[in-house]
N, C-alpha and C positions, 0 to 999 in steps of 0.2 A: 427809666422807661428805655433806654439806651440798653442796662443789662437784661429788663425782660425781653426788648427785642431777640438779642441774642440768645436769651435761655428755651430759646422754642424748639420744636422738634424739629431736626433736619433730615434730611434724606440726599443719600449718595449717592451722585450724578453717576457712576454703572449702573444704576437699577433703571435706570430710561432705557428709551427703544434707540437701536441703532437707524443706519442709514437707509436698509431695508425693510425697516418697520418690526423687523422680529427684537425681542428682547435681549440686551446685554446680557445681562446677568451678573448678579454679584460674586467677584473671584475671591471675599473677604472672609466668605463662611459666618456675615454677623459678625465680624471682630474688625470693621473698617473703624476707623477716625468718627463720623458721624454716630455710627452704630443706629443707622436708622432703620435697620433690618428686625429692629426687637420692638418691643411696644411698650410704650408708655418712656421713652429713652430722653436725655436731656444731651445735647451739643455742648460737649466739652473744647468750650472754644482757648479755655486756658494751655489746652494740649501741648502746645510748641512752644508755652514762654515759660523759661527758666527762673526760678526762686531769687530774691538777693543772694547773697552769700552767707549771711548770720541766719537766715529764716531756713528753719526744718518743716519737710515738707509735710501736712496733714495727715494724721494716719489711718482718720475716718475711711471707711470705705461703703460705699451702696450697693448692695444685692439685690440681685431680682431674681424672682422663683417663681411659681406657674402663676399665667394670666396676668401679669402685673405687679402681683406683691411683692414689695418692697422691702428691707427693714437697712439698717446703720449699723456696721461691727466695726473694731477695732483692727487695722492692720499691728498688733505688738512684735509678732515675728519678723519686723521688715521684710515680707517680702514682696519682691519686685512684679506689682501688678498693671494690669492696665485691662482696657473697657473689654469684655467678651471673654474673659478665662474666668473658667469654673473653680468653684474655690470651695471647702468644708468648712462648715461654720456650725459656731457651737450653739447649741439645741437645748432643751429641758432635760432631755438625755437622750444622750446618744448625741451625733452631729447630723446637719442638713447639709443639701447639696443646691447651692445657688451659681448663677452668673454673675461677675461683676459689670454692672452698669454705671459708674461714675466713681473716679477716685480724685484726688488733689484738694484745692482750694474749692471747690465750688461744692464739693459736701457738705461744707459750712453753710451754705446759702441753703444747698437742701434743708438743711435739718429746723433752718431756721425760718424758712417757707414755711415747713408741718410741724412747727410750733413746737418741734420736740424740745425738752425744756433739759434731758437727763445731760451731764459732761463727756467729753471721751471714755474719761475711766470708767464710766458706767457702762457701759456698751460692750455684749458681746465682742467675742473676741474670733479671728480667723485664725481657724487651726493651720490649715497647708492649701496645696492646691491640690487639687480632687487629681488622684493618680485614675489610673486604668482599672482598677477594681470598685473603686469608686465610684466611677460612671455605669461600668456595669452592672452594678446593684440596683445605681439610682435608675437606669433605664428598663431595669425588669420588671422593678414596682409601677415605672411607671405605665409600662404598657397591661398591668394590667386591672388600672383605674376604670375603662369603660367597664369591664365584664361586673366588675366589684360595686360598681354604682348602680348597675341595672339590677345586680339582686339584691342591695339594701333598699331599693325602691319596693322589691315587691312583702322584704318584710316586713315594711314600714306599713304598705297599704293592709297586708294580715294582721296586723296588730290594731287598725280602725286608725289610725293617729292621721289628722287631717294636718300634714305637712306635704313641703314636696322637696325633695332632695335633688338640689342643683348640679351638684359639683363635691368630687372628693381630692384630697390631697394625699400621695405620701409623704413622709420626711424621709429625706434623702437616703439614709440606714437602714427604712423600710418598718422601724419599731412603732411607728405612730401612724394614723388616720386619720387626717382630719374631713369631717364632712359638715357643709357647706348646706343648710336648708333655710326656707322660707316658710314662713306658717300664719295664718291671717290673725289667730289666738295664742294664747300660752297652749304649751305643748310637754305632756309630761310623756317624756323620753326613757324614762331609769331602765325599765324595761326591754327598751330598742338597745340600748347602750349594752346590756348584759350579750342578744341576742347578735349582734355586731361584734364584739369579744371572743362569743363562741365561733360564728363561722368564717371570720377573718383572720385569727389569732393576732391579733394586735392591741397596743391599746389605742383606744377610740375616745376623738374630742367632738363635741357637736358643736357649730358656729352658725348663729345665725345673723342671715344678711339681709340688709334691705332690698326690695326688688329691682330699684335702679343697680344696687352693688350687683345685682343678679345677674342683671344683661351685660354690667361691665365687665364681669369675670367671665361668661359663656360667649359672649361678643355678639357679632352680627353683621347683615347690611341694612341700613336705613331705607326710608323711601326715596331719601336724595340721592340714592344708589352709590354712595360710600359707604366705608367702615365706619358702626356705632363712635360718636364723638366718645363716648364715659368709656370704652373698651383701649381708645386710642392715646388720648392726651389729654382727655379733660378728667379732672383730679378732686375737683369739689363739684358738692351736688346741692346749688342754689331750688330754692322753691320756685315751683313754676303757677302760676294763679291763672284763671283762663281770664283774666281784666286784660294781659298780656298779650291774650287772639284780641279781644276785640278792638283793641288800640290800634292792630294793625288790621282789622276788616276783616278776620278767617273766618270763614260760618264754622260756628260752636257744634263743629259735629266730630262725636269721640273717636270714632275711628279714623279719621284720620289726623285727627291733633295727639292720639296715642302713639307715645313711642313703643318699644318689644317689651318694655317692664310696664306695660300696663298706665304708667304715667303719665301727665303731660310732658310731650318734647321738651328738653332743655334748650333747644334752639328757638325756640319762643322767646328766649330769654336775648337772645345775642343784639339782634337791631332795633329791640323796647325804647333803648334810651335815642336812640337816632326819629322814630316815628313821635317819642312824649316832645323833641325839639320844635318835629314837623307843624305840632299842634298847636304849640303855643298860640298863634294866632289865629289860627281856625275857628272858626262860629264850632261850639258846640250841639249837636243836633236838635236839641230842646228849643233852640232861643229861635222863637217863632218872627217872622217881619210883618209886623206892621204896615199897611198899605192902603189907599183909598178903595182902590177894587176890593179890597179883602185882606183875611189874615195868610200869608205863607209857612206851607210848613215845608221842613229839612228833609227829602228824600232819598240823599244819598252824596256820598261826599267822596271828593278824587283827592288823597294827601300828595300823591306823584306832580299832579298837572296842575292842583291848588283851584279846583275847580268846585261846585256846588249844583245842585240842583234842587230847585224850589217847588213847589206848587198851591196852589189856593184852597183852599178847606173844604170846597165844593167843585174843585175841579180839581180832583187825584189824578186826572188820567193824563195832563197834560205838565210836564214839566218844563222849567225853565231855566236853563244854564247859567250860574251866574259865579263871577271870578272873587276870590277871598276877598278882595281890598275892596270890590262893590259892595260885600254883604257885609263886612265891618263898616263901611261909610253910611249904609243903612240901617244898621242897628245902632248907630251912635246918635244918626238922625232922630230915630225913636225912642231912646233915652233921651232925650231932649222935649220929647212931648209933642214932635214934626213927625206926619205921614207923609212918605214919601204915594209918588204919583200910581205909579204901577208897578210891575216887575219885569215888564216887559222892554220901560226905558233902561234897568240896567241888563239885560241878559245877553248874553254873546251869542252874534250870528253863527249857526254853523253850515258850515259847506260841506256838501257831501259830493266826493268825485268820482262820477259814474264807471263804475268796474266793471266787467263780463263774468259772472258769473260761472258760465262752463263755455270752456272753448276746445272744439276737436283737433289738438295738436298730434294725434299720434294714428288719426285712421281710425277711430272709435265709432263705434255706432250710436246712433242718435238716442237719447234715453226716453224720446217719448215716440218710438216705435212700435209700441205695442197699443199704443193709444189709438192708432189712428184703423178705420174699421178696411175689411179686406174688399180689393176693388172685383166690380161686376165681372169687367171682363175676362179675368180668371177662372171665374164660372163660367163663364161662356165656351171657353176652350178647352176646359174637360170634361162637357158633354159628348162632343162629339168619338172622341177618344173614346167615350164608356160605351156609346153606341155599337162603333165597330170591334168594340171586343164581344159584345152582346151576340152578335150577328156571329162571328167567328165560334164564338159557342156552341 
């Protein structure tokens, strides 16, 4: 738990607001110690700690690419790397350009966390720190991605393929282009690859992603007003079921429960365990209370205040508020074959305080000013004036 607590995403203090309310702004340009300016980054809490004298530094390095894509590499050249350095890495053909996101001993923990079974010797290597020429080529191809994505969608629509090209990514040297797409069914894109290769003059790789992975790559703002969890810190996508919404007493409205990916929101699982613990001693809604006055049915449950509302079968309008302990007491008596007298005996009395619905505190006009009919005096005053005007005419 201690390691997990330290292994969370951190934000640098310089990103906070100043005394006048204006943002201070980060002066480190993404190379700060916390590296909180980048996406899906980890705070290197071992950065300021020196290793024992007989132990060598781990040569594994974590490198981040576009939209949070990460890979592990080995630093065989023993380069002096720190978080935020731009490096040229080994690729299937040519080289790729990425940003160092983690170095040192914590890379071991990351590899174990992501279940990477390969050894350090099996990892691809880092060639060098990126030169100015490498960065210029990288920026040039990155600037072309928006236009090529638009053109690629037009080609896919022209071929009549039922797929959506959500994002593209150029390799750092511009020799290969990866097209990320989503599709409901299997797509035959052999002709599409030929058209892409001839139109863009690069090697083409098609990679299918799920709808959740698509939302994570593109990013966005959720209904909570914050950036999407999947595009900032969430790395594993667990299945979310509608039962999670039922346990939390949320309305089963697909428009409210669905996220940007069109699936159920991942945040429905965040508080599910707490709700399940709270519901352990709360009676289920399908359990009926047997009284001498009649059988009572549960109409509503308040998990936070631990109250239930029951009503008799033939009197559905009249609800009786009962605490969880009293409801369990009645259920225990019913299991023994004993009928309680009535719900009114166990109901909690509600004291409703009198509150003003509307108060004219700023000199506003009355809300019912149009409901009053016009007075007759105003009509009589207007008549003589009209007669004088007629005589003058």
